[in-house]
Residue frames relative to the residue before (quaternion, step in Angstrom):
aa qw qx qy qz dx dy dz
M 1.0000 0.0000 0.0000 0.0000 0.00 0.00 0.00
T 0.1756 -0.7423 0.6383 0.1035 3.57 -1.18 0.77
S 0.2394 -0.7601 0.5887 0.1357 3.51 -1.28 0.52
T 0.3064 -0.7044 0.6019 0.2184 3.51 -1.36 0.31
P 0.6283 -0.5413 0.3766 0.4128 3.61 -1.19 0.43
L 0.2782 -0.7878 0.5339 0.1303 3.55 -0.89 0.87
P 0.4585 -0.6736 0.5006 0.2923 3.63 -0.85 0.88
G 0.6361 0.5272 -0.3955 0.4013 3.53 -1.14 0.64
G 0.4073 -0.7508 0.4415 0.2748 3.53 1.25 -0.24
T 0.4463 -0.6815 0.5248 0.2470 3.50 -1.41 -0.12
F 0.1832 -0.7469 0.6225 0.1454 3.54 -1.29 0.20
T 0.2692 -0.7661 0.5658 0.1433 3.59 -0.87 0.99
L 0.2677 -0.7898 0.5459 0.0812 3.49 -0.65 1.33
A 0.7650 -0.0515 0.0814 0.6368 3.55 1.14 -0.72
E 0.7267 -0.4320 0.2827 0.4532 3.60 -1.29 0.37
D 0.7942 0.3136 -0.1490 0.4986 3.61 0.91 -0.79
L 0.6881 0.4841 -0.2068 0.4994 3.54 1.34 0.18
T 0.1794 0.7805 -0.5791 0.1525 3.59 -0.10 1.22
F 0.1536 -0.8151 0.5557 0.0572 3.65 -0.58 1.11
T 0.4817 -0.5393 0.5977 0.3463 3.47 -1.39 0.37
R 0.4574 -0.6934 0.4722 0.2951 3.60 -0.78 0.85
M 0.6582 0.3767 -0.2887 0.5844 3.59 1.22 -0.35
G 0.0300 -0.8068 0.5874 -0.0561 3.49 -0.46 1.31
Y 0.3741 -0.6872 0.5649 0.2620 3.56 -1.33 -0.32
G 0.2146 -0.7549 0.6100 0.1099 3.57 -0.94 0.99
A 0.3141 -0.8229 0.4597 0.1139 3.58 -0.62 1.28
M 0.3509 0.7829 -0.4757 0.1940 3.56 1.28 -0.05
Q 0.7132 0.4885 -0.2721 0.4228 3.65 0.89 -0.97
L 0.5053 0.6640 -0.4180 0.3593 3.57 1.20 0.07
A 0.5788 0.5469 -0.3574 0.4880 3.56 1.33 -0.32
G 0.6951 -0.4831 0.3449 0.4056 3.51 -1.32 -0.10
P 0.7723 -0.3131 0.2241 0.5052 3.62 -1.22 -0.13
H 0.8305 0.1148 -0.1335 0.5285 3.59 -1.02 0.86
V 0.5669 -0.6294 0.3634 0.3878 3.58 1.17 0.69
F 0.5728 0.5888 -0.3323 0.4635 3.54 1.19 0.62
G 0.8297 0.1699 -0.1362 0.5140 3.57 -0.71 0.98
P 0.6739 -0.5088 0.3383 0.4154 3.59 -1.21 -0.06
P 0.5699 -0.5901 0.4399 0.3653 3.55 -1.23 0.40
A 0.5984 -0.5584 0.4285 0.3828 3.58 -1.20 0.38
D 0.7915 0.1407 -0.0475 0.5928 3.55 1.12 -0.74
R 0.2215 -0.8157 0.5209 0.1192 3.52 -0.03 1.33
D 0.6216 0.5634 -0.3407 0.4243 3.59 1.00 -0.76
A 0.6392 0.5007 -0.3301 0.4814 3.58 1.07 -0.72
A 0.6236 0.5406 -0.3502 0.4431 3.60 1.01 -0.70
V 0.6336 0.5157 -0.3104 0.4861 3.53 1.02 -0.92
A 0.6572 0.5043 -0.3315 0.4516 3.68 0.86 -0.84
V 0.6284 0.5229 -0.3691 0.4421 3.64 0.89 -0.69
L 0.6603 0.5042 -0.3190 0.4561 3.61 0.84 -0.87
R 0.6799 0.4676 -0.3084 0.4732 3.61 0.86 -0.90
E 0.6226 0.5130 -0.3527 0.4741 3.66 1.02 -0.69
A 0.5941 0.5817 -0.3606 0.4227 3.62 0.94 -0.75
V 0.6827 0.4690 -0.2676 0.4923 3.57 0.90 -1.01
L 0.6522 0.5312 -0.3106 0.4427 3.57 0.95 -0.84
L 0.6504 0.5063 -0.2989 0.4810 3.56 1.17 -0.66
G 0.6058 -0.5744 0.3560 0.4198 3.60 1.25 -0.20
I 0.4473 0.6679 -0.4806 0.3505 3.68 1.16 0.03
N 0.0713 -0.8112 0.5801 0.0190 3.55 -1.01 0.90
H 0.6596 0.4544 -0.2688 0.5350 3.50 1.40 0.23
I 0.0635 0.8008 -0.5898 0.0828 3.52 -0.43 1.22
D 0.2235 -0.7919 0.5621 0.0832 3.53 -0.82 1.18
T 0.0703 0.8053 -0.5801 0.1002 3.57 -0.85 0.94
A 0.0807 -0.7441 0.6508 0.1275 3.54 -1.38 -0.28
D 0.5123 -0.6496 0.4633 0.3177 3.53 -1.06 0.81
Y 0.6457 0.5105 -0.3572 0.4413 3.67 1.08 -0.28
Y 0.4705 0.6030 -0.4802 0.4294 3.57 1.23 0.27
G 0.7426 0.3830 -0.2568 0.4857 3.60 -0.34 1.11
P 0.3556 0.4935 -0.2290 -0.7600 1.71 1.04 -2.26
Y 0.7784 0.3472 -0.3050 0.4250 3.55 -1.45 0.43
V 0.5642 0.6530 -0.3942 0.3160 3.60 0.97 -0.67
T 0.7101 0.4606 -0.3079 0.4345 3.58 0.66 -0.96
N 0.6805 0.4662 -0.3305 0.4586 3.60 0.82 -0.75
E 0.6105 0.5176 -0.3728 0.4695 3.66 1.04 -0.50
I 0.6397 0.5181 -0.3227 0.4672 3.61 0.99 -0.70
I 0.6445 0.5104 -0.3287 0.4649 3.59 0.97 -0.82
R 0.6427 0.5193 -0.3242 0.4606 3.55 1.01 -0.71
E 0.6626 0.5021 -0.3001 0.4678 3.53 0.96 -0.94
A 0.6983 0.4940 -0.2762 0.4382 3.62 0.94 -0.82
L 0.8554 0.2619 -0.0202 0.4464 3.53 0.80 -1.14
H 0.5967 0.5772 -0.3719 0.4154 3.60 1.19 -0.35
P 0.4935 -0.2221 -0.8292 0.1397 1.66 -1.77 1.81
Y 0.4872 -0.7249 0.4274 0.2333 3.49 -0.89 1.03
P 0.5603 -0.5717 0.4709 0.3708 3.58 -1.09 0.62
D 0.6054 -0.6132 0.3684 0.3491 3.54 -1.05 0.75
D 0.7555 0.3787 -0.2265 0.4842 3.57 1.01 -0.66
L 0.5009 0.6419 -0.4469 0.3707 3.61 1.21 0.26
H 0.1548 -0.7898 0.5926 0.0338 3.56 -0.90 1.03
I 0.1182 -0.7920 0.5974 0.0433 3.55 -0.82 1.00
V 0.1570 -0.7874 0.5948 0.0399 3.55 -0.74 1.17
T 0.0239 -0.8116 0.5837 0.0105 3.54 -0.77 0.89
K 0.3508 -0.7226 0.5678 0.1801 3.60 -1.42 0.30
V 0.0583 -0.7626 0.6422 0.0518 3.40 -1.26 0.61
G 0.5149 0.6414 -0.4574 0.3381 3.63 -1.14 0.39
A 0.7376 0.2572 -0.1932 0.5937 3.64 1.26 0.12
L 0.1995 -0.7287 0.6418 0.1313 3.48 -1.50 0.32
R 0.2935 -0.6914 0.5937 0.2887 3.57 -1.27 -0.08
D 0.2800 -0.7525 0.5699 0.1746 3.50 -0.92 0.96
A 0.7537 -0.4227 0.2537 0.4346 3.58 -1.33 0.07
E 0.6620 0.4801 -0.2941 0.4947 3.61 1.25 -0.50
G 0.5661 -0.6104 0.3923 0.3912 3.61 1.19 -0.14
N 0.4089 0.7058 -0.4758 0.3290 3.56 1.24 0.23
W 0.3820 -0.7211 0.5395 0.2074 3.59 -1.34 0.22
P 0.0127 0.8290 -0.5590 0.0009 3.64 0.50 1.04
P 0.5468 -0.6246 0.4353 0.3485 3.58 -1.07 0.61
A 0.0623 -0.7836 0.6169 0.0384 3.62 -1.11 0.54
L 0.1866 0.8421 -0.4718 0.1831 3.54 0.54 1.22
A 0.4316 0.6698 -0.4940 0.3479 3.60 1.19 0.16
P 0.6167 -0.5983 0.3518 0.3714 3.56 -0.98 0.78
E 0.6669 0.4833 -0.3192 0.4688 3.61 0.94 -0.73
Q 0.6066 0.5200 -0.3530 0.4869 3.65 1.11 -0.47
L 0.6656 0.4966 -0.3156 0.4592 3.58 0.92 -0.80
R 0.6320 0.5142 -0.3439 0.4668 3.61 0.97 -0.80
Q 0.6741 0.4843 -0.3198 0.4569 3.60 0.90 -0.82
A 0.6205 0.5423 -0.3475 0.4475 3.55 1.07 -0.77
V 0.6531 0.4886 -0.3380 0.4696 3.65 0.86 -0.84
H 0.6479 0.4966 -0.3440 0.4639 3.65 0.84 -0.74
D 0.6509 0.5099 -0.3395 0.4484 3.60 0.91 -0.84
N 0.6377 0.5102 -0.3417 0.4650 3.62 0.97 -0.81
L 0.6481 0.5148 -0.3314 0.4530 3.61 0.89 -0.81
D 0.6845 0.4908 -0.2949 0.4513 3.61 0.88 -0.91
H 0.7138 0.4670 -0.2611 0.4518 3.57 0.88 -0.96
L 0.6852 0.4165 -0.2655 0.5352 3.67 1.13 -0.64
G 0.4062 -0.7229 0.4919 0.2653 3.63 1.00 -0.31
L 0.4832 0.6651 -0.4124 0.3925 3.56 1.05 0.88
D 0.4243 -0.6758 0.5362 0.2752 3.57 -1.25 0.49
A 0.7849 0.0100 -0.0105 0.6195 3.54 1.25 -0.53
L 0.4027 -0.7215 0.5168 0.2241 3.56 -1.09 0.77
D 0.5371 -0.6465 0.4410 0.3148 3.59 -0.90 0.97
V 0.7829 -0.0992 0.1192 0.6025 3.56 0.72 -1.11
V 0.0818 -0.7616 0.6400 0.0601 3.55 -1.07 0.84
N 0.2037 -0.7601 0.6058 0.1173 3.60 -0.83 1.02
L 0.3115 -0.7037 0.6066 0.1996 3.54 -1.04 0.84
R 0.2026 -0.7825 0.5811 0.0945 3.55 -0.52 1.20
V 0.1161 -0.8534 0.5081 0.0058 3.52 -0.56 1.23
G 0.7659 0.3872 -0.2102 0.4682 3.58 0.84 -0.94
G 0.6985 -0.4533 0.3525 0.4270 3.54 -1.34 -0.37
L 0.8290 -0.2303 0.1643 0.4824 3.54 -1.23 -0.56
D 0.8569 0.0810 0.0281 0.5083 3.59 0.82 -1.02
R 0.7855 0.2399 -0.1446 0.5518 3.54 1.22 0.12
P 0.5709 -0.6106 0.4065 0.3688 3.57 -1.13 0.52
T 0.3022 -0.6954 0.6133 0.2215 3.54 -1.35 0.31
P 0.3815 -0.7525 0.4811 0.2382 3.63 -0.21 1.19
G 0.5201 0.6387 -0.4758 0.3085 3.50 -1.20 0.62
P 0.6579 -0.5406 0.3524 0.3882 3.65 -1.14 0.37
I 0.1359 -0.7885 0.5959 0.0678 3.58 -0.98 0.77
A 0.3249 0.7832 -0.4982 0.1812 3.71 1.14 0.16
E 0.6710 0.5126 -0.3352 0.4178 3.60 0.82 -0.92
P 0.7244 0.4094 -0.2977 0.4680 3.64 0.60 -0.83
F 0.6620 0.5001 -0.3321 0.4487 3.60 0.92 -0.72
T 0.6153 0.5491 -0.3361 0.4548 3.55 1.11 -0.66
A 0.6186 0.5458 -0.3328 0.4569 3.55 1.17 -0.78
L 0.6909 0.4637 -0.3048 0.4634 3.57 0.99 -0.75
A 0.5973 0.5544 -0.3479 0.4635 3.56 1.14 -0.64
Q 0.6206 0.5143 -0.3468 0.4797 3.61 1.11 -0.61
L 0.6490 0.5031 -0.3201 0.4724 3.61 1.00 -0.76
Q 0.5938 0.5478 -0.3489 0.4749 3.56 1.18 -0.59
Q 0.6541 0.5129 -0.3032 0.4660 3.56 0.96 -0.95
E 0.6615 0.5059 -0.2940 0.4691 3.62 1.12 -0.62
G 0.5493 -0.6426 0.3858 0.3696 3.60 1.29 -0.11
L 0.5140 0.6688 -0.4111 0.3457 3.60 1.21 0.11
I 0.7510 0.2431 -0.0905 0.6072 3.54 1.33 -0.62
N 0.3017 -0.7547 0.5428 0.2118 3.66 -0.79 0.88
H 0.8264 0.0322 0.0138 0.5620 3.62 0.82 -0.86
L 0.3324 -0.7426 0.5586 0.1614 3.61 -1.16 0.59
G 0.0008 -0.7639 0.6453 0.0031 3.51 -1.28 0.63
L 0.3335 -0.7300 0.5626 0.1983 3.51 -1.39 0.00
S 0.1116 -0.7978 0.5885 0.0694 3.57 -1.14 0.55
T 0.8440 0.0705 -0.1097 0.5203 3.50 -1.10 0.91
V 0.4231 0.6808 -0.4592 0.3829 3.58 0.70 1.10
N 0.3977 -0.6930 0.5480 0.2475 3.56 -1.37 0.37
A 0.7319 -0.4328 0.2753 0.4486 3.63 -1.22 0.14
E 0.6501 0.5430 -0.3136 0.4292 3.54 0.99 -0.83
Q 0.6706 0.4915 -0.2892 0.4744 3.53 1.02 -0.82
I 0.5872 0.5568 -0.3530 0.4697 3.60 1.16 -0.57
V 0.6674 0.4885 -0.2900 0.4814 3.56 0.90 -0.92
E 0.6279 0.5251 -0.3381 0.4644 3.58 0.96 -0.76
A 0.6639 0.5051 -0.3021 0.4613 3.62 0.87 -0.93
Q 0.6717 0.5139 -0.2974 0.4430 3.59 0.94 -0.92
S 0.5926 0.5499 -0.3692 0.4583 3.58 1.23 -0.31
I 0.6947 0.4501 -0.2618 0.4963 3.56 1.25 -0.33
A 0.7585 -0.1799 0.1271 0.6133 3.58 0.98 -0.87
P 0.5996 -0.5611 0.4195 0.3869 3.58 -1.26 0.40
I 0.1912 -0.7307 0.6390 0.1453 3.51 -1.35 0.49
V 0.2920 -0.7704 0.5398 0.1725 3.48 -1.19 0.56
C 0.8032 0.0907 -0.0405 0.5874 3.63 1.22 -0.29
V 0.1621 -0.7217 0.6615 0.1234 3.51 -1.47 0.43
Q 0.1169 -0.7949 0.5938 0.0437 3.49 -0.89 0.95
N 0.0877 0.7992 -0.5755 0.1498 3.57 -0.39 1.34
F 0.5861 -0.5466 0.4764 0.3616 3.50 -1.41 0.21
Y 0.2824 0.7309 -0.5663 0.2558 3.54 -0.65 1.27
N 0.1776 0.7433 -0.6366 0.1032 3.47 -1.22 0.76
I 0.7836 -0.3733 0.2157 0.4474 3.54 -1.27 -0.01
A 0.7362 0.3924 -0.2073 0.5110 3.55 1.19 -0.66
N 0.7375 0.3056 -0.1889 0.5719 3.70 1.26 -0.25
R 0.0844 0.8551 -0.4825 0.1699 3.50 0.16 1.43
N 0.2065 0.8063 -0.5331 0.1519 3.56 1.00 0.75
D 0.6959 0.4962 -0.2563 0.4515 3.59 1.18 -0.59
D 0.2697 0.8116 -0.4913 0.1652 3.61 1.15 0.23
D 0.6977 0.4528 -0.2656 0.4875 3.53 0.91 -0.95
L 0.6392 0.5354 -0.3274 0.4445 3.55 1.02 -0.75
I 0.6281 0.5395 -0.3386 0.4470 3.55 1.04 -0.80
D 0.6714 0.4854 -0.3087 0.4672 3.58 0.95 -0.86
S 0.6156 0.5293 -0.3497 0.4676 3.65 1.02 -0.67
L 0.6798 0.4842 -0.2999 0.4621 3.58 0.83 -0.95
A 0.6150 0.5527 -0.3396 0.4483 3.60 1.01 -0.82
A 0.6635 0.5113 -0.3070 0.4519 3.57 0.96 -0.82
Q 0.6945 0.4385 -0.2467 0.5144 3.59 1.25 -0.49
G 0.4843 -0.6872 0.4196 0.3423 3.59 1.26 -0.06
I 0.4716 0.6666 -0.4227 0.3933 3.52 1.26 0.56
A 0.4495 -0.7021 0.4877 0.2593 3.58 -0.86 0.91
Y 0.1693 -0.7320 0.6509 0.1088 3.52 -1.23 0.63
V 0.0813 -0.8065 0.5857 -0.0016 3.63 -0.66 1.14
P 0.2144 -0.8027 0.5439 0.1175 3.60 -0.28 1.20
Y 0.1688 -0.7515 0.6206 0.1470 3.61 -0.79 0.89
F 0.7724 0.2191 -0.2774 0.5277 3.55 -1.21 0.69
P 0.1011 0.8410 -0.5234 0.0920 3.61 0.90 0.92
L 0.7324 0.3519 -0.2154 0.5417 3.58 1.28 -0.41
G 0.7268 -0.4347 0.2280 0.4805 3.58 1.23 0.43
G 0.3873 -0.7373 0.4668 0.2973 3.59 1.20 -0.37
F 0.8462 -0.1593 0.1198 0.4941 3.49 -0.99 -0.96
S 0.7082 0.2959 -0.2192 0.6024 3.57 1.42 -0.06
P 0.3093 -0.8027 0.4751 0.1851 3.59 0.14 1.31
L 0.6087 -0.5676 0.4317 0.3477 3.55 -1.17 0.67
Q 0.0403 -0.7587 0.6500 -0.0148 3.55 -1.01 1.00
S 0.2600 0.7589 -0.5600 0.2070 3.57 -0.61 1.12
E 0.4794 -0.6603 0.5099 0.2723 3.51 -0.98 1.00
E 0.6523 0.5316 -0.2957 0.4523 3.59 0.99 -0.91
L 0.6405 0.5154 -0.3191 0.4715 3.56 0.99 -0.85
N 0.6744 0.4901 -0.2894 0.4704 3.55 0.91 -1.00
A 0.6624 0.5114 -0.3225 0.4423 3.66 0.91 -0.72
V 0.6259 0.5013 -0.3328 0.4961 3.62 1.04 -0.77
A 0.6508 0.5251 -0.3300 0.4380 3.64 0.87 -0.94
N 0.6581 0.5119 -0.3126 0.4551 3.56 0.93 -0.88
R 0.6581 0.5001 -0.3235 0.4605 3.61 0.90 -0.81
L 0.7468 0.3943 -0.2194 0.4885 3.58 0.97 -0.79
D 0.3827 -0.7481 0.4628 0.2824 3.62 1.34 0.06
T 0.5595 0.5298 -0.4289 0.4715 3.53 0.82 1.16
T 0.6346 -0.5411 0.3992 0.3810 3.57 -1.29 -0.15
P 0.5889 -0.5674 0.4186 0.3950 3.63 -1.07 0.40
M 0.6634 0.5002 -0.3280 0.4495 3.56 0.97 -0.70
A 0.5993 0.5250 -0.3740 0.4747 3.64 1.12 -0.47
V 0.6337 0.5370 -0.3241 0.4528 3.51 1.01 -0.81
A 0.6431 0.5448 -0.2968 0.4489 3.51 0.99 -1.03
L 0.6735 0.4647 -0.2883 0.4973 3.68 0.93 -0.89
A 0.6256 0.5262 -0.3281 0.4733 3.64 0.92 -0.84
W 0.6332 0.5124 -0.3532 0.4601 3.65 0.83 -0.79
L 0.6481 0.5050 -0.3293 0.4653 3.61 0.86 -0.82
L 0.6642 0.4952 -0.3371 0.4472 3.59 0.82 -0.80
Q 0.7094 0.4323 -0.2543 0.4952 3.63 1.05 -0.71
R 0.4960 0.6767 -0.4263 0.3382 3.61 1.26 -0.28
S 0.7739 -0.1775 0.1578 0.5871 3.57 0.92 -0.99
P 0.5276 -0.6777 0.3929 0.3286 3.63 -0.85 0.74
N 0.6750 0.4745 -0.3284 0.4597 3.62 1.20 -0.29
L 0.4666 0.6444 -0.4674 0.3855 3.65 1.24 0.32
L 0.0616 -0.7801 0.6226 0.0056 3.58 -0.87 0.99
L 0.3026 -0.8058 0.4945 0.1206 3.54 -0.75 1.12
I 0.0223 -0.7903 0.6121 0.0190 3.59 -1.07 0.78
P 0.0717 0.8133 -0.5754 0.0483 3.59 0.58 0.99
G 0.2900 -0.7879 0.5260 0.1359 3.57 -0.94 0.85
T 0.1074 0.7769 -0.6171 0.0633 3.51 -1.27 0.57
S 0.2986 -0.7382 0.5620 0.2236 3.55 -1.16 0.41
S 0.6245 0.5336 -0.3011 0.4844 3.57 1.36 0.26
V 0.4592 -0.6744 0.4999 0.2904 3.61 -0.86 0.91
T 0.6395 0.5382 -0.3270 0.4410 3.57 1.01 -0.83
H 0.6679 0.4791 -0.2903 0.4900 3.57 0.95 -0.91
L 0.6056 0.5632 -0.3528 0.4377 3.57 1.01 -0.70
R 0.6827 0.4779 -0.2812 0.4758 3.56 0.92 -0.95
E 0.6088 0.5396 -0.3522 0.4627 3.60 1.09 -0.64
N 0.6582 0.5116 -0.3205 0.4498 3.55 0.95 -0.84
V 0.6509 0.5334 -0.3126 0.4405 3.53 0.97 -0.82
T 0.5737 0.5841 -0.3853 0.4257 3.63 1.08 -0.60
A 0.5646 0.6023 -0.3852 0.4125 3.64 1.14 -0.53
A 0.6067 0.5742 -0.3657 0.4104 3.62 1.04 -0.61
A 0.7202 0.4335 -0.2444 0.4834 3.60 1.15 -0.50
L 0.5646 0.6146 -0.3719 0.4063 3.57 1.34 -0.14
N 0.1562 -0.7799 0.6030 0.0619 3.52 -0.79 1.17
L 0.2455 -0.8021 0.5297 0.1259 3.55 -0.43 1.17
P 0.4276 -0.7250 0.4848 0.2377 3.60 -0.67 1.04
K 0.6812 -0.5260 0.3081 0.4054 3.61 -1.12 0.53
D 0.6645 0.5001 -0.3382 0.4405 3.61 0.87 -0.79
A 0.6399 0.5181 -0.3394 0.4548 3.56 1.06 -0.65
L 0.6365 0.5168 -0.3325 0.4660 3.57 1.04 -0.80
T 0.6224 0.5273 -0.3569 0.4553 3.64 0.99 -0.68
E 0.6589 0.5242 -0.2837 0.4588 3.52 0.97 -0.86
L 0.6932 0.4663 -0.2662 0.4807 3.53 0.93 -1.01
N 0.6139 0.5510 -0.3693 0.4279 3.66 0.95 -0.68
A 0.6611 0.5236 -0.3286 0.4251 3.60 1.05 -0.44
I 0.4645 0.6981 -0.4489 0.3089 3.59 1.21 -0.22
A 0.6958 0.4873 -0.3228 0.4174 3.65 0.72 -0.92
S 0.6926 0.4537 -0.3152 0.4638 3.62 1.03 -0.51
């Protein structure tokens, strides 16, 4: 597979780790409610291969998507992986028989999760592992030293190259940094949900990437008259505007919009080339208030 340069630029998380700011989130490649296999596995494979052809080198996943399904599809579609492709995974949760997402933060659970990710992705070491701490859309306050120390130990053993955090608050980030360096934080954030504004600026000053999940609203797609009005003026889609706004919000923001459609993937990528004028940014910035 060959790739072409991707609009939106890149961000360097570490000396050996440079991501395209427009990435791809693989959650939707599993079945309904991120549980079980997809209805069309060939279509899921096609989306992943198209992402690489478009120039994306940052794929976000987790072994509990499916569970196991998404990582197995990634391996089927892309292994052996291109040298510049980086796969970021998450640990800290499981899926039960009913499809719920119970936490799995005990050290032995995290060790098993890392080995499961390695096995299903077909890797000897994972580029980045995010410790998922909070719930669906917000942090759960409290200490995280024990689970993060367990991941830091796995990093020292050579199974993980870099560490990150997911669904955490500023205090938990500081606590983790007292144990080992982090290269990214993945939290719930989009044009209408901006609780992490100060955190994004703090991380940018430290050279740490911020990866907003649910950049288009998640299970409840963004709905905004202002968003629609700007999109109409620019002759594009509201979702493209929402993604472009994130790219222009801060240079350390990396996007991982998910889709199971090649057409939708291409539409998302067009956002990376969309330059929002100043008047549009002013209008869009008012949405959260």
